[in-house]
VOBA-1610 file (N, C-alpha, C; in pm, whole numbers, padded with zeros to 5 digits, always signed):
BEGIN
Met+00587+02089-01254Met+00456+02066-01195Met+00397+01934-01246Arg+00321+01867-01160Arg+00259+01741-01200Arg+00150+01767-01302Lys+00139+01679-01403Lys+00043+01698-01511Lys-00094+01642-01473Leu-00198+01719-01496Leu-00334+01682-01459Leu-00431+01721-01569Ile-00521+01631-01600Ile-00632+01663-01692Ile-00760+01670-01610Phe-00834+01778-01628Phe-00961+01797-01558Phe-01073+01789-01661Ile-01153+01684-01650Ile-01262+01660-01746Ile-01395+01700-01683Gly-01475+01777-01757Gly-01605+01815-01703Gly-01685+01899-01799Lys-01812+01911-01769Lys-01900+01999-01844Lys-01863+02143-01812Met-01838+02222-01913Met-01789+02357-01892Met-01894+02443-01821Asn-01861+02488-01701Asn-01950+02579-01627Asn-01863+02655-01527Asp-01927+02742-01449Asp-01850+02826-01356Asp-01783+02743-01246Val-01850+02632-01204Val-01791+02547-01101Val-01660+02486-01150Val-01663+02430-01270Val-01544+02367-01326Val-01433+02470-01347Lys-01470+02590-01395Lys-01369+02694-01416Lys-01305+02736-01284Gly-01388+02745-01179Gly-01334+02784-01049Gly-01238+02682-00993Ile-01274+02554-01006Ile-01186+02447-00958Ile-01057+02444-01039Thr-01070+02463-01170Thr-00952+02464-01257Thr-00854+02572-01216Gly-00907+02690-01184Gly-00820+02800-01141Gly-00744+02765-01014Ala-00812+02700-00919Ala-00747+02661-00794Ala-00641+02554-00818Leu-00674+02454-00901Leu-00579+02346-00928Leu-00456+02395-01002Ser-00473+02499-01082Ser-00362+02551-01163Ser-00252+02613-01079Thr-00281+02642-00952Thr-00176+02696-00864Thr-00079+02587-00820Glu-00120+02460-00834Glu-00038+02349-00786Glu+00001+02249-00895Phe-00077+02247-01005Phe-00056+02146-01109Phe-00058+02211-01248Ala+00001+02140-01345Ala-00011+02181-01485Ala-00142+02122-01536Val-00247+02203-01542Val-00383+02155-01567Val-00423+02178-01712Gln-00479+02072-01771Gln-00543+02082-01903Gln-00691+02059-01883Leu-00773+02158-01919Leu-00917+02146-01907Leu-00972+02076-02031Cys-01061+01978-02011Cys-01108+01894-02121Cys-01260+01878-02116Ala-01326+01890-02230Ala-01471+01869-02237Ala-01504+01723-02209Asn-01626+01698-02160Asn-01668+01561-02127Asn-01717+01488-02252Val-01624+01471-02344Val-01647+01399-02470Val-01537+01295-02483Arg-01576+01170-02502Arg-01477+01061-02499Arg-01363+01083-02598Ser-01392+01115-02723Ser-01287+01128-02825Ser-01192+01242-02792Val-01247+01350-02739Val-01163+01465-02702Val-01073+01427-02584Ala-01131+01361-02485Ala-01054+01320-02368Ala-00942+01225-02407Gln-00974+01130-02494Gln-00872+01032-02535Gln-00757+01101-02609Ala-00790+01194-02698Ala-00685+01264-02773Ala-00597+01347-02679Met-00658+01410-02579Met-00581+01493-02488Met-00491+01408-02398Ile-00540+01293-02356Ile-00458+01203-02273Ile-00337+01157-02352Asp-00360+01115-02475Asp-00250+01067-02559Asp-00148+01178-02586Met-00196+01300-02596Met-00108+01412-02630Met-00028+01462-02509Thr-00090+01467-02391Thr-00025+01529-02275Thr+00036+01431-02176Gly-00011+01305-02173Gly+00042+01208-02079Gly+00025+01250-01934Pro-00098+01268-01886Pro-00121+01316-01749Pro-00081+01213-01644Glu-00047+01262-01526Glu-00017+01173-01413Glu-00142+01139-01334Ile-00245+01219-01348Ile-00372+01195-01279Ile-00483+01264-01356Ile-00604+01210-01345Ile-00720+01267-01413Ile-00828+01296-01310Val-00884+01416-01317Val-00994+01456-01229Val-01118+01476-01315Val-01231+01423-01269Val-01354+01429-01348Val-01466+01490-01263Ser-01523+01601-01308Ser-01640+01659-01243Ser-01765+01589-01296Leu-01848+01536-01206Leu-01963+01454-01247Leu-02091+01535-01268Ile-02081+01667-01265Ile-02201+01750-01285Ile-02251+01734-01428Gly-02379+01700-01443Gly-02438+01687-01576Gly-02487+01547-01607Asp-02524+01525-01731Asp-02573+01396-01778Asp-02469+01287-01752Pro-02504+01179-01683Pro-02404+01076-01651Pro-02356+00995-01771Glu-02432+00988-01878Glu-02396+00900-01990Glu-02261+00932-02052Pro-02230+01059-02084Pro-02096+01087-02140Pro-01984+01047-02044Phe-02007+01062-01914Phe-01905+01027-01816Phe-01887+00876-01809Lys-01994+00800-01826Lys-01982+00654-01827Lys-01893+00609-01943Glu-01910+00673-02058Glu-01825+00640-02174Glu-01680+00674-02145Ile-01657+00791-02086Ile-01521+00834-02056Ile-01456+00743-01952Met-01530+00711-01847Met-01473+00629-01741Met-01449+00485-01787Ser-01532+00435-01875Ser-01508+00303-01934Ser-01380+00304-02015Met-01361+00412-02090Met-01238+00427-02169Met-01116+00436-02078Leu-01126+00511-01969Leu-01014+00524-01876Leu-00980+00390-01812Arg-01083+00313-01777Arg-01063+00182-01716Arg-00999+00085-01815Asp-01047+00085-01937Asp-01004-00015-02034Asp-00870+00018-02100Glu-00840+00148-02116Glu-00723+00186-02195Glu-00616+00260-02116Tyr-00650+00311-01997Tyr-00553+00390-01919Tyr-00559+00350-01772Ser-00555+00222-01747Ser-00575+00171-01611Ser-00464+00212-01514Ser-00350+00256-01567Ser-00239+00295-01479Ser-00250+00439-01429Ile-00345+00515-01485Ile-00361+00655-01445Ile-00470+00665-01339Pro-00439+00715-01219Pro-00542+00729-01117Pro-00646+00834-01155Val-00770+00810-01113Val-00881+00899-01148Val-00955+00939-01020Ile-00974+01068-01002Ile-01055+01119-00892Ile-01177+01187-00951Thr-01295+01140-00914Thr-01417+01208-00955Thr-01461+01302-00844Ile-01534+01406-00882Ile-01591+01499-00785Ile-01742+01495-00805Gly-01814+01446-00705Gly-01959+01435-00719Gly-02027+01411-00586Thr-02153+01445-00580Thr-02233+01412-00462Thr-02250+01261-00455Glu-02301+01212-00343Glu-02325+01068-00332Glu-02423+01022-00440Ser-02523+01107-00469Ser-02620+01072-00572Ser-02553+01063-00709Glu-02468+01162-00740Glu-02399+01162-00869Glu-02304+01044-00881Ser-02227+01019-00778Ser-02127+00912-00785Ser-02190+00773-00785Ser-02315+00762-00735Ser-02381+00632-00732Ser-02403+00575-00872Asn-02402+00661-00972Asn-02417+00615-01111Asn-02295+00540-01161Phe-02184+00547-01086Phe-02058+00492-01134Phe-01999+00391-01035Ala-02086+00330-00954Ala-02040+00241-00847Ala-01947+00131-00898Val-01972+00080-01018Val-01892-00030-01071Val-01746+00010-01087Phe-01720+00139-01113Phe-01582+00183-01135Phe-01504+00195-01004Tyr-01574+00230-00897Tyr-01505+00252-00770Tyr-01461+00121-00704Lys-01501+00009-00761Lys-01458-00120-00706Lys-01310-00147-00734Ser-01254-00075-00829Ser-01112-00092-00859Ser-01032+00017-00789Gly-00904-00004-00775Gly-00820+00094-00710Gly-00791+00217-00795Gln-00827+00211-00923Gln-00798+00323-01011Gln-00884+00445-00980Phe-01010+00422-00942Phe-01107+00530-00926Phe-01138+00555-00779Gln-01155+00682-00743Gln-01205+00720-00612Gln-01289+00846-00629Asn-01383+00867-00537Asn-01468+00985-00546Asn-01440+01080-00431Ala-01425+01208-00463Ala-01417+01314-00364Ala-01559+01370-00351Thr-01623+01343-00238Thr-01764+01378-00223Thr-01783+01529-00220Arg-01869+01576-00309Arg-01902+01717-00314Arg-02015+01748-00215Pro-02009+01864-00141Pro-01913+01973-00158Pro-01778+01943-00095Ile-01672+01987-00161Ile-01537+01971-00109Ile-01462+02100-00140Ser-01383+02147-00046Ser-01309+02271-00068Ser-01196+02245-00167Asn-01153+02353-00232Asn-01042+02339-00327Asn-00915+02291-00258Asn-00891+02338-00136Asn-00771+02295-00063Asn-00776+02146-00032Asp-00894+02097+00008Asp-00907+01954+00038Asp-00890+01871-00089Leu-00942+01922-00201Leu-00927+01851-00328Leu-00780+01845-00368Ile-00709+01955-00355Ile-00567+01958-00388Ile-00490+01859-00302Glu-00522+01854-00173Glu-00455+01759-00084Glu-00485+01615-00123Arg-00611+01589-00161Arg-00648+01454-00205Arg-00569+01414-00330Ile-00555+01505-00423Ile-00481+01476-00546Ile-00334+01448-00514Lys-00274+01531-00431Lys-00133+01511-00395Lys-00113+01378-00325Arg-00207+01344-00238Arg-00195+01217-00165Arg-00204+01100-00262Thr-00295+01108-00357Thr-00311+01002-00455Thr-00186+00986-00540Leu-00119+01098-00568Leu+00004+01094-00645Leu+00124+01046-00563Gly+00102+01034-00431Gly+00210+00986-00346Gly+00291+01096-00283Asp+00247+01222-00298Asp+00317+01332-00235Asp+00289+01330-00085Asn+00385+01369-00007Asn+00373+01360+00139Asn+00301+01483+00193Val+00167+01476+00198Val+00091+01590+00248Val+00013+01555+00372Ser-00005+01429+00403Ser-00084+01391+00519Ser-00003+01404+00646Ala-00075+01426+00754Ala-00007+01428+00883Ala+00049+01291+00911Pro+00170+01282+00966Pro+00227+01151+00996Pro+00151+01082+01107Glu+00164+00952+01110Glu+00105+00877+01220Glu+00167+00922+01351Glu+00082+00949+01449Glu+00131+00991+01580Glu+00091+00887+01683Pro+00185+00803+01726Pro+00152+00700+01824Pro+00124+00762+01960Ala+00045+00691+02036Ala+00013+00738+02170Ala+00130+00707+02262Gly+00213+00805+02284Gly+00329+00786+02369Gly+00326+00884+02484Gly+00376+00846+02601Gly+00375+00935+02715Gly+00235+00970+02760Asn+00143+00877+02753Asn+00004+00904+02787Asn-00016+00925+02936Asp-00112+01010+02969Asp-00157+01028+03106Asp-00255+00915+03137Glu-00220+00832+03233Glu-00304+00716+03264Glu-00441+00755+03317Asn-00456+00879+03359Asn-00586+00925+03411Asn-00680+00972+03301Lys-00626+00981+03178Lys-00707+01027+03066Lys-00748+00910+02977Lys-00867+00919+02920Lys-00909+00819+02822Lys-00845+00849+02687Ser-00834+00744+02604Ser-00762+00754+02478Ser-00857+00765+02359Ile-00829+00860+02272Ile-00908+00882+02151Ile-00819+00864+02030Leu-00865+00787+01932Leu-00794+00775+01804Leu-00875+00850+01698Val-00810+00945+01630Val-00876+01023+01525Val-00824+00975+01390Val-00916+00939+01300Val-00880+00887+01168Val-00940+00978+01062Asp-00854+01045+00986Asp-00902+01139+00883Asp-00791+01159+00782Asp-00826+01167+00655Asp-00724+01184+00552Asp-00683+01329+00533Asn-00746+01420+00608Asn-00714+01562+00597Asn-00622+01602+00713Ala-00499+01641+00679Ala-00400+01673+00782Ala-00445+01789+00871Ala-00506+01890+00811Ala-00551+02006+00889Ala-00659+01966+00989Thr-00750+01877+00947Thr-00855+01831+01038Thr-00796+01752+01154Leu-00698+01666+01125Leu-00633+01590+01232Leu-00571+01682+01336Arg-00498+01781+01289Arg-00432+01872+01383Arg-00533+01953+01463Ser-00640+01994+01396Ser-00743+02074+01463Ser-00811+01995+01575Ile-00851+01871+01544Ile-00920+01790+01645Ile-00826+01753+01758Lys-00702+01723+01726Lys-00603+01693+01830Lys-00590+01811+01926Ser-00583+01931+01869Ser-00572+02052+01951Ser-00695+02070+02040Met-00813+02038+01987Met-00938+02052+02063Met-00944+01958+02183Leu-00886+01839+02168Leu-00910+01732+02264Leu-00793+01700+02357Glu-00673+01744+02322Glu-00556+01692+02394Glu-00549+01735+02540Asp-00623+01840+02580Asp-00625+01877+02722Asp-00711+01779+02803Glu-00806+01717+02738Glu-00901+01628+02806Glu-00869+01479+02788Tyr-00802+01446+02675Tyr-00783+01306+02640Tyr-00641+01282+02589Asn-00599+01156+02590Asn-00480+01114+02516Asn-00523+01095+02371Val-00468+01175+02281Val-00515+01176+02142Val-00405+01125+02049Ser-00439+01025+01968Ser-00352+00977+01860Ser-00421+01006+01728Ile-00343+01036+01623Ile-00402+01068+01493Ile-00336+00984+01385Val-00417+00939+01289Val-00366+00865+01173Val-00443+00910+01049Pro-00380+00906+00930Pro-00443+00959+00810Pro-00516+00857+00722Ser-00532+00732+00770Ser-00598+00633+00685Ser-00655+00519+00768Gly-00750+00446+00709Gly-00808+00331+00776Gly-00706+00221+00801Val-00616+00201+00705Val-00513+00097+00720Val-00423+00128+00839Lys-00380+00254+00851Lys-00295+00292+00964Lys-00373+00290+01094Ala-00504+00313+01085Ala-00586+00304+01206Ala-00582+00163+01263Met-00593+00062+01176Met-00591-00076+01222Met-00457-00109+01288Ala-00348-00058+01231Ala-00217-00082+01290Ala-00205-00015+01426Met-00259+00107+01437Met-00252+00181+01562Met-00336+00113+01670Ile-00456+00066+01633Ile-00543-00001+01730Ile-00474-00125+01786Gly-00401-00196+01697Gly-00330-00315+01741Gly-00221-00284+01842Lys-00160-00165+01832Lys-00054-00126+01925Lys-00110-00072+02056Asn-00216+00005+02045Asn-00269+00074+02163Asn-00420+00088+02147Arg-00496+00003+02211Arg-00642+00001+02196Arg-00703+00129+02254Pro-00770+00210+02170Pro-00828+00334+02221Pro-00962+00309+02289Asp-01005+00407+02368Asp-01137+00399+02430Asp-01247+00438+02331Leu-01211+00518+02230Leu-01309+00563+02129Leu-01235+00602+02003Ile-01304+00587+01889Ile-01247+00626+01760Ile-01335+00732+01695Leu-01274+00842+01653Leu-01340+00942+01569Leu-01299+00912+01426Leu-01395+00877+01341Leu-01364+00820+01209Leu-01426+00901+01096Asp-01341+00951+01007Asp-01389+01023+00889Asp-01465+00927+00798Tyr-01580+00969+00748Tyr-01661+00881+00662Tyr-01610+00882+00519Glu-01556+00996+00473Glu-01512+01008+00334Glu-01360+01006+00327Met-01303+00890+00292Met-01158+00877+00277Met-01129+00794+00152Pro-01014+00819+00086Pro-00978+00735-00028Pro-00932+00598+00017Val-00930+00504-00076Val-00885+00366-00057Val-00979+00292+00037Ala-00963+00310+00169Ala-01055+00249+00266Ala-01134+00361+00331Asp-01261+00375+00294Asp-01342+00483+00350Asp-01388+00446+00491Gly-01469+00535+00552Gly-01512+00511+00689Gly-01591+00382+00706Lys-01676+00352+00610Lys-01756+00229+00617Lys-01665+00106+00615Gln-01570+00104+00523Gln-01480-00010+00513Gln-01392-00023+00637Thr-01348+00092+00689Thr-01265+00090+00809Thr-01343+00037+00929Leu-01469+00080+00942Leu-01552+00030+01052Leu-01574-00120+01038Glu-01593-00167+00918Glu-01611-00311+00896Glu-01486-00388+00937Met-01367-00331+00908Met-01243-00396+00949Met-01231-00400+01102Ile-01271-00292+01166Ile-01265-00286+01312Ile-01357-00390+01374Arg-01479-00397+01322Arg-01578-00489+01379Arg-01548-00635+01347Ala-01467-00656+01245Ala-01431-00794+01209Ala-01329-00853+01305Glu-01260-00767+01381Glu-01162-00812+01480Glu-01231-00825+01615Glu-01234-00944+01669Glu-01306-00969+01795Glu-01260-00878+01908Asp-01130-00852+01915Asp-01076-00770+02024Asp-01110-00622+02010Phe-01149-00581+01889Phe-01175-00439+01864Phe-01322-00408+01841Ala-01403-00511+01824Ala-01541-00493+01775Ala-01626-00402+01862Asp-01594-00396+01992Asp-01679-00318+02083Asp-01626-00176+02107Ile-01520-00137+02036Ile-01471+00001+02051Ile-01575+00097+01992Pro-01624+00193+02070Pro-01724+00286+02015Pro-01664+00377+01908Val-01742+00400+01804Val-01697+00481+01691Val-01797+00595+01667Ile-01744+00714+01653Ile-01824+00831+01614Ile-01776+00875+01477Phe-01868+00884+01382Phe-01832+00925+01247Phe-01822+01077+01237Leu-01727+01123+01156Leu-01716+01262+01117Leu-01749+01269+00969Thr-01839+01356+00930Thr-01877+01365+00789Thr-01889+01510+00746Gly-01842+01538+00626Gly-01851+01674+00573Gly-01974+01697+00490Val-02060+01597+00478Val-02180+01607+00394Val-02303+01596+00483Ser-02397+01689+00464Ser-02512+01697+00556Ser-02646+01660+00491Asp-02646+01612+00365Asp-02774+01579+00304Asp-02834+01454+00368Lys-02966+01444+00363Lys-03039+01339+00433Lys-02994+01199+00389Glu-02974+01179+00261Glu-02934+01048+00210Glu-02800+01005+00268His-02708+01100+00279His-02576+01070+00332His-02584+01034+00480Ile-02660+01111+00556Ile-02673+01084+00700Ile-02737+00948+00724Phe-02838+00912+00645Phe-02901+00780+00658Phe-02797+00670+00635Ala-02710+00689+00533Ala-02608+00589+00502Ala-02512+00572+00620Val-02477+00685+00683Val-02388+00681+00799Val-02454+00607+00915Met-02580+00642+00945Met-02647+00587+01062Met-02682+00440+01046Glu-02694+00392+00923Glu-02721+00250+00901Glu-02607+00163+00954Leu-02489+00220+00970Leu-02374+00146+01021Leu-02376+00138+01173Lys-02474+00204+01235Lys-02495+00201+01380Lys-02371+00242+01460Pro-02316+00361+01430Pro-02207+00412+01513Pro-02264+00468+01644Lys-02176+00508+01734Lys-02221+00570+01859Lys-02274+00711+01833Gly-02242+00764+01718Gly-02292+00897+01683Gly-02223+00947+01557Tyr-02261+01066+01513Tyr-02194+01130+01400Tyr-02193+01280+01422Leu-02094+01345+01368Leu-02080+01489+01377Leu-02045+01545+01241Leu-02102+01660+01210Leu-02067+01725+01084Leu-01934+01798+01099Lys-01856+01798+00992Lys-01728+01868+00990Lys-01747+02009+00935Pro-01670+02105+00982Pro-01573+02092+01091Pro-01643+02085+01226Pro-01599+01999+01316Pro-01666+01982+01445Pro-01642+02102+01537Val-01740+02128+01623Val-01728+02230+01726Val-01680+02160+01854Arg-01584+02220+01923Arg-01522+02154+02039Arg-01625+02109+02142Glu-01719+02196+02178Glu-01816+02162+02282Glu-01901+02042+02241Lys-01945+02040+02116Lys-02027+01928+02068Lys-01945+01801+02056Leu-01819+01816+02020Leu-01731+01700+02006Leu-01711+01633+02142Ile-01679+01712+02242Ile-01659+01657+02376Ile-01790+01601+02432Glu-01900+01668+02404Glu-02031+01617+02449Glu-02059+01481+02389Ala-02029+01463+02259Ala-02053+01334+02193Ala-01962+01225+02250Ile-01837+01261+02277Ile-01744+01164+02333Ile-01789+01122+02474Glu-01825+01219+02555Glu-01870+01189+02691Glu-01998+01104+02689Gly-02084+01130+02590Gly-02205+01049+02577Gly-02177+00905+02543Ala-02064+00882+02475Ala-02029+00746+02433Ala-01947+00671+02537Ile-01854+00741+02606Ile-01762+00671+02697Ile-01755+00733+02836Gly-01836+00836+02861Gly-01830+00903+02991Gly-01714+00999+02999Lys-01697+01061+03114Lys-01590+01160+03132Lys-01459+01089+03167
//
């Protein structure tokens, strides 16, 4: 099993996540104390570190500074709300750190960890082949394989649907086959929805493709951040088929 250290303030949330992770990884639970974390890393040699951001941010700043300065080769996934993770913005500028926005299901967290480790858990890129010329084309971009399959199933009777698991693959797919609309996950590792939209709009040939954001977080601050990007709309995950089709029709017609 892959070695993982889970750092956090001891509470029922952390214990619950630890139990779920232990079904897939060799997990060592660690208190949010820099010296303790450093000793455990040196002793166990983890392949990845997960940090729960619940609690006073100061101890976590010390730990994350230590991880950046002394263990830069070990990937780190934090679990926190947008408000909690905003305290650590400087760390997310590097490729070492990424945040899994809370709330997140244990299954989604496990998939995120496996993906970061390079395990093949994402749905493969599905090019738009054999398309019905009478149907409009939708590109779905989401790092969650189950979500990709679910949305494809919802829409494939009405549209030509292509799915990709990352913003980078989305850009490659758009270059091959320009879609009529993009459904874009807002929370993704490496290139998130905001960065992916910026890449799309930076290309003159793609800039006018309508984009609808999919987001798993419903707090007011998060929604404001999404809408500031001026997409054609946004939908909370998991999407309902009727609302999804209504949003698409509102953006590009039937």
